[in-house]
C-alpha positions as CSV (number, residue, x, y, z in Angstrom):
1,M,-12.8,22.8,1.7
2,L,-12.9,23.6,5.4
3,D,-9.7,25.1,6.9
4,G,-7.3,22.5,5.5
5,R,-9.8,19.7,5.6
6,K,-12.0,18.3,2.9
7,L,-15.2,16.3,3.2
8,I,-14.9,13.1,1.1
9,S,-17.7,10.6,1.2
10,D,-18.7,11.5,4.7
11,F,-15.1,11.4,6.0
12,L,-13.3,14.5,7.0
13,I,-9.7,14.2,6.0
14,E,-6.8,16.5,6.9
15,L,-4.9,17.9,3.9
16,D,-1.1,18.0,4.2
17,M,-1.2,21.7,3.1
18,T,-3.7,24.4,2.3
19,R,-3.7,26.4,-0.9
20,E,-2.7,29.5,1.1
21,E,0.3,27.7,2.5
22,L,1.3,26.5,-1.0
23,D,1.0,30.0,-2.4
24,Q,3.2,31.3,0.4
25,I,5.9,28.7,-0.4
26,F,6.0,29.8,-4.0
27,E,6.1,33.5,-2.9
28,D,9.0,32.9,-0.4
29,K,11.3,30.6,-2.4
30,D,13.9,31.9,-4.8
31,A,14.6,29.4,-7.6
32,E,18.0,27.8,-7.5
33,W,18.6,24.8,-9.7
34,S,21.0,23.2,-12.2
35,G,20.1,20.8,-14.9
36,D,16.7,20.1,-16.3
37,N,14.3,21.7,-13.9
38,A,11.2,20.7,-16.0
39,W,12.1,17.0,-15.9
40,H,12.9,17.1,-12.2
41,G,9.6,18.8,-11.4
42,L,7.7,16.2,-13.4
43,Q,9.4,13.5,-11.4
44,I,8.1,15.1,-8.2
45,I,4.6,15.5,-9.6
46,A,4.7,11.8,-10.8
47,K,4.5,10.8,-7.1
48,Y,0.9,12.0,-7.1
49,T,-0.4,11.2,-10.6
50,D,0.4,9.4,-13.9
51,F,-1.2,12.2,-15.9
52,L,1.8,14.6,-15.9
53,L,1.4,16.9,-18.9
54,H,-1.9,18.7,-19.3
55,G,-0.8,21.1,-22.0
56,A,2.0,23.0,-23.6
57,N,2.5,26.4,-25.2
58,H,5.4,28.0,-27.0
59,D,7.8,27.8,-24.1
60,V,5.9,26.5,-21.2
61,I,4.4,23.1,-20.0
62,Y,1.4,22.8,-17.8
63,S,0.8,20.0,-15.4
64,I,-1.7,19.0,-12.7
65,G,-4.1,21.4,-11.1
66,V,-3.0,22.8,-7.8
67,D,-6.2,21.9,-5.9
68,E,-6.1,18.4,-7.3
69,V,-2.5,17.7,-6.2
70,L,-3.2,19.2,-2.8
71,E,-6.1,16.7,-2.4
72,L,-3.7,13.9,-3.5
73,G,-1.4,14.8,-0.5
74,L,1.3,17.1,-1.9
75,T,3.9,17.5,0.9
76,K,5.5,20.8,2.0
77,E,8.9,19.4,1.0
78,D,7.8,18.5,-2.5
79,A,6.1,22.0,-2.9
80,E,9.3,23.7,-1.8
81,Q,11.4,21.6,-4.2
82,L,9.1,22.6,-7.1
83,A,9.5,26.2,-6.2
84,L,13.2,25.9,-6.0
85,L,13.1,24.3,-9.5
86,N,11.5,27.4,-10.8
87,W,8.0,25.9,-11.3
88,T,5.2,28.3,-10.9
89,I,1.4,28.3,-10.3
90,D,-0.4,29.5,-13.4
91,D,-3.2,31.8,-12.3
92,D,-5.2,31.3,-15.5
93,C,-5.5,27.5,-15.3
94,G,-4.8,27.0,-11.6
95,C,-2.1,24.4,-12.4
96,F,1.6,24.0,-12.1
97,A,3.6,25.3,-15.0
98,C,7.3,25.4,-16.0
99,F,9.1,27.5,-18.6
100,V,11.2,25.3,-20.8
């Protein structure tokens, strides 16, 4: 990746957001939601992929990889909404995760 741009098949495309910008959104936002935050977060992620669940543990679900969804065009607004819904970025797998 080159400063928010990615070389794909000899075409340099602008990404909507860099990983650093995404990390900052998740650092700055305090979660505030009512209802099923996991379901609402999956609805946001479904805009970018049909492969929503990548794994689950005792009380957490794992979804798409952060770098992958950035390449698919994750918007700042959707990232902010995920952060408000108490989704997180799992450092071990580099993917979005949500406690259920």
